[in-house]
C-alpha positions as CSV (number, residue, x, y, z in Angstrom):
1,M,-0.3,-0.1,0.1
2,L,1.6,3.0,-1.0
3,H,1.6,5.9,2.0
4,R,0.7,9.4,1.2
5,I,2.6,12.3,2.5
6,W,1.6,16.1,2.1
7,W,2.4,19.7,2.5
8,Q,1.8,21.1,6.0
9,G,3.9,24.0,6.3
10,V,7.0,25.9,5.8
11,R,9.5,22.9,6.1
12,S,6.5,20.6,7.4
13,A,4.8,17.8,6.1
14,R,2.3,15.0,7.6
15,S,2.1,11.4,6.3
16,D,-2.0,9.5,6.4
17,E,0.8,6.6,8.4
18,G,0.1,9.2,11.1
19,Y,3.6,10.9,11.5
20,S,4.6,14.4,11.1
21,V,8.2,15.7,10.2
22,R,9.0,19.7,10.6
23,L,12.5,21.0,10.3
24,R,12.2,23.8,12.9
25,G,15.9,25.3,12.6
26,L,19.1,25.3,14.6
27,K,17.8,26.2,17.9
28,Y,15.1,23.1,17.7
29,G,16.1,20.9,15.3
30,L,13.7,18.2,13.5
31,E,10.4,17.1,15.2
32,Y,9.5,13.7,14.5
33,R,5.6,13.4,15.8
34,E,4.1,10.1,15.9
35,G,0.7,10.4,17.7
36,D,1.4,12.2,20.7
37,R,4.9,11.1,21.0
38,V,7.3,13.9,19.9
39,A,11.2,12.8,19.3
40,Q,13.6,15.9,18.8
41,I,16.7,15.0,16.3
42,C,19.4,17.5,16.1
43,V,20.4,19.1,12.4
44,E,23.2,22.2,11.9
45,T,23.6,23.9,8.9
46,A,25.8,23.0,5.9
47,A,28.1,25.3,3.6
48,V,28.4,23.2,1.0
49,E,26.2,20.9,-1.4
50,V,23.1,20.5,1.2
51,D,21.6,23.1,3.7
52,W,21.1,20.6,6.4
53,I,23.0,17.7,8.4
54,I,20.4,15.7,9.9
55,Y,21.6,13.5,13.2
56,I,19.4,10.3,13.1
57,L,22.3,8.5,15.2
58,P,21.2,6.5,18.4
59,P,20.0,7.2,21.1
60,I,17.1,9.1,19.9
61,A,14.5,9.0,22.9
62,W,10.7,10.5,23.1
63,L,10.4,13.7,24.9
64,P,8.0,14.0,28.0
65,P,6.3,12.6,29.1
66,H,7.2,9.4,27.0
67,Q,10.9,9.7,27.8
68,H,10.9,6.4,29.5
69,E,9.6,4.5,26.7
70,P,12.8,3.2,24.3
71,I,12.7,3.5,20.8
72,S,14.3,0.2,19.7
73,E,17.0,-0.2,16.6
74,Q,13.9,-1.1,14.3
75,K,12.0,2.0,15.6
76,R,14.7,4.4,15.0
77,L,14.7,2.5,11.6
78,Q,11.7,3.4,10.6
79,I,11.7,7.0,12.3
80,R,15.0,7.5,9.9
81,K,12.8,6.3,7.0
82,R,9.8,9.0,7.3
83,I,12.2,11.7,7.6
84,V,13.9,10.8,4.8
85,A,10.8,10.5,2.7
86,A,9.1,13.4,4.4
87,L,12.4,15.7,3.7
88,D,12.5,14.7,0.2
89,F,8.8,15.4,-0.3
90,L,9.7,18.8,0.9
91,K,12.6,19.6,-1.5
92,I,14.9,19.9,1.4
93,K,18.6,19.5,0.6
94,Y,20.3,17.5,3.6
95,R,23.1,14.9,4.2
96,L,22.2,12.2,7.1
97,A,25.3,12.2,9.6
98,E,26.9,8.7,9.7
């Protein structure tokens, strides 16, 4: 089944799978939201070829009040795939940090 992603606002997209991605900038990073759970992903600006470097590296965690719920490696990879799909849809120039 194909899932749709649609534009939600400036640097923000939502999917019919129930998640949204919003690139908020240097201070607040990238926000991944799934239901009532939110993870904040670190970003930095880049000077050459891309505009943003995205750090979807372990450990990532949900923000309060869900901070005690672990994010498995399988879930982290799903989050990564979803963020990539949203950023590509938004045509944001980025590189994932390794």
